[in-house]
C-alpha positions in Angstrom: -8.5 14.3 0.5 -8.4 17.4 3.0 -10.6 19.2 1.1 -12.4 21.5 3.9 -9.8 24.5 4.4 -6.2 25.5 3.5 -4.3 24.3 1.1 -6.7 21.7 0.5 -9.8 24.2 -0.2 -8.3 26.3 -2.2 -6.6 23.6 -4.2 -10.0 22.3 -4.6 -11.5 25.6 -5.8 -8.4 25.3 -8.5 -9.7 22.2 -9.7 -13.0 22.9 -9.9 -11.9 26.3 -11.9 -9.8 24.4 -14.2 -13.3 22.2 -15.6 -12.3 19.0 -13.9 -14.2 16.7 -11.9 -13.5 16.4 -8.6 -14.6 14.4 -5.3 -13.8 16.7 -1.8 -13.1 14.7 1.1 -12.6 16.3 5.0 -13.9 16.0 8.6 -16.8 18.8 8.2 -19.3 18.5 6.7 -20.6 22.1 5.7 -17.7 23.7 3.8 -17.9 20.5 1.7 -21.8 21.0 0.6 -21.1 24.9 0.6 -17.9 23.6 -2.3 -19.8 21.0 -4.1 -22.9 23.4 -4.0 -21.0 25.9 -5.9 -20.2 23.4 -8.8 -22.5 20.5 -8.7 -22.7 19.4 -11.6 -18.6 19.1 -11.6 -18.0 17.8 -7.7 -19.2 15.2 -5.4 -18.5 15.0 -1.8 -18.3 12.9 1.2 -16.8 13.7 5.0 -14.1 11.0 5.6 -12.2 11.1 8.1 -8.7 9.6 7.6 -7.9 8.3 10.9 -11.1 5.5 10.9 -10.3 2.1 9.4 -13.1 2.5 7.1 -11.7 5.5 5.7 -10.0 3.5 2.5 -12.9 1.9 1.7 -15.1 5.7 1.7 -13.1 6.9 -0.2 -13.1 4.4 -2.9 -16.4 4.3 -2.5 -16.6 8.6 -3.5 -14.2 7.3 -6.8 -16.8 5.3 -7.9 -19.3 8.1 -7.3 -17.0 10.5 -9.9 -16.8 7.7 -11.9 -12.9 6.6 -11.5 -9.5 8.9 -10.6 -6.8 10.1 -12.2 -5.1 11.9 -9.3 -5.0 11.5 -5.7 -4.5 14.8 -4.0 -3.7 14.0 -0.2 -3.9 17.6 2.0 -5.0 15.9 5.0 -2.8 16.4 7.9 -2.7 18.5 11.2 0.2 19.5 13.3 1.5 21.5 16.7 4.9 22.9 18.5 4.9 20.9 21.7 7.8 21.0 23.3 6.9 19.9 26.7 6.0 16.7 24.2 2.3 16.3 25.5 1.7 12.3 24.5 -1.3 13.1 23.5 -0.6 15.5 20.8 2.3 13.6 19.6 0.4 10.8 19.8 -3.0 12.9 17.5 -0.2 13.6 14.7 0.6 10.8 14.3 -2.1 8.9 13.8 -3.2 11.5 11.2 -0.3 11.8 9.4 1.2 8.3 9.3 -1.2 5.9 10.0 -4.0 8.1 7.9 -1.7 9.2 5.6 -0.3 6.0 4.6 -3.9 3.9 4.5 -5.0 6.8 2.1 -2.3 6.7 -0.2 -1.8 2.9 -0.1 -5.5 2.3 -1.0 -5.0 5.3 -3.9 -1.5 3.1 -4.9 -3.7 -0.1 -5.5 -6.4 1.7 -6.9 -4.3 3.1 -9.7 -1.7 -0.3 -9.9 -5.3 -1.9 -11.2 -6.1 0.6 -13.4 -2.6 1.0 -15.2 -1.6 4.6 -13.9 -2.2 7.5 -11.9 -0.9 10.4 -10.3 -0.3 10.7 -6.6 0.1 14.4 -5.0 0.7 14.6 -1.8 0.9 18.3 -0.2 4.3 17.3 3.1 6.6 20.1 4.5 9.8 21.5 4.5 9.8 20.4 8.2 10.4 16.5 6.7 14.0 18.0 6.1 15.5 17.7 9.3 14.3 17.4 12.7 12.4 20.2 14.3 12.8 20.1 18.2 9.9 22.5 18.9 7.1 20.0 17.2 9.2 16.8 17.2 5.8 14.7 15.8 5.1 16.7 13.2 8.7 17.2 11.7 9.1 13.2 12.0 5.6 12.5 10.2 6.1 14.7 7.4 10.1 13.2 6.8 8.0 9.6 6.7 6.2 11.2 4.2 9.0 12.2 1.9 10.1 8.6 2.6 7.5 6.6 2.0 6.5 8.6 -1.6 10.6 7.9 -2.2 9.8 4.3 -1.6 6.0 4.2 -3.6 7.8 5.3 -6.3 10.1 3.5 -7.0 8.4 0.2 -6.3 6.2 1.7 -8.7 9.6 1.1 -11.2 9.7 -2.2 -10.0 6.1 -3.0 -11.1 6.5 -1.5 -14.4 3.1 0.8 -12.9 2.9 3.6 -14.7 2.3 5.9 -11.8 3.8 9.6 -11.2 4.4 10.8 -7.8 4.1 14.9 -6.7 6.0 15.6 -3.0 5.0 19.2 -2.6 6.8 21.4 0.1 5.9 24.4 1.6 6.9 26.6 3.8 4.8 28.5 6.5 1.3 29.2 4.9 -1.1 31.4 6.6 -3.7 29.0 6.8 -5.7 28.1 10.4 -3.0 25.0 10.7 -0.6 27.8 12.5 -0.7 29.1 16.0 -2.0 32.5 15.7 -0.2 33.1 18.6 3.0 33.1 17.0 5.1 35.1 14.5 6.0 32.7 11.5 9.5 33.9 9.7 8.9 34.0 5.8 5.4 33.4 6.1 3.0 32.6 2.8 -0.4 34.1 2.1 -2.6 31.0 0.8 -3.7 31.5 -2.7 -0.2 32.2 -4.7 1.3 28.9 -2.5 -2.1 26.8 -3.5 -1.7 28.3 -7.6 1.8 26.7 -7.4 0.7 23.3 -5.9 -1.9 23.4 -8.7 1.0 23.9 -11.2 3.4 21.0 -9.6 0.6 18.6 -9.8 -0.1 19.5 -13.8 3.6 19.5 -14.9 3.6 16.5 -13.0 7.0 17.6 -10.7 8.4 14.8 -8.8 9.4 16.8 -5.9 9.0 21.0 -5.6 9.5 23.1 -2.3 7.4 26.2 -2.7 8.9 28.9 -2.3 12.2 29.8 -3.5 13.4 30.9 0.2 12.8 27.7 1.9 14.3 26.1 -1.6 17.6 28.1 -0.2 16.5 27.5 3.4 16.7 23.3 2.9 19.4 23.7 0.3 21.4 24.9 4.0 19.4 23.4 6.4 21.0 20.1 4.9 24.8 21.3 4.7 24.1 21.3 8.8 26.4 18.3 10.2 24.0 16.3 12.6 25.9 17.2 16.0 25.6 21.3 15.5 21.7 20.8 14.1 21.1 19.5 17.3 22.8 22.1 19.0 20.6 24.7 17.3 17.8 26.5 19.3 15.2 26.2 16.0 11.9 27.6 16.6 8.7 29.7 15.8 9.3 33.4 17.3 6.3 34.1 19.9 5.2 37.0 19.7 
């Protein structure tokens, strides 16, 4: 889910190259069809907008077309810096990263519960580590995703279901999600990140931060007392 650009598109290409049968989905038809035509015997596609109430049912119909599902990979999300706290930006981010995320992941969870097992992999972000003043809705939505996966993992064990969860937390990646007018520290190229995401899914890693520099950063972020964190001007640098 979210295969029209960025990490989702590269990840879908890697799955296809591995010989997997793949269902791809996203909002834009043209990149989906281009990718489908690259391997028509392996790939099925559908335009799905996760902010629509019908999207979960549309995803399940796509799964039927594929012939079943072993892994649900969620790479659909938006984000923006919003220091002026424009309500439209905040609500749009929450609609996709919270409501849409919850709608699709619960649909996948219930599918795997009926099936008897599966894997749910979500590309979240290191931004979920602490609240970022320059990207309030984005960092809050990513924290929710991290916690939601933790809760689902516990619920799966309580119900003795064979569902595994992979929470993949990249730092800044050179995709269209980032505003080109800003400079992002430790910016990572897309293809190597996608390969690391794919390996994390293959190995069924529970949590992984990409890459090691961001793993170190996250470690120290967590050590900062809340009162001190709130006084730190953590922001992306403008050109």
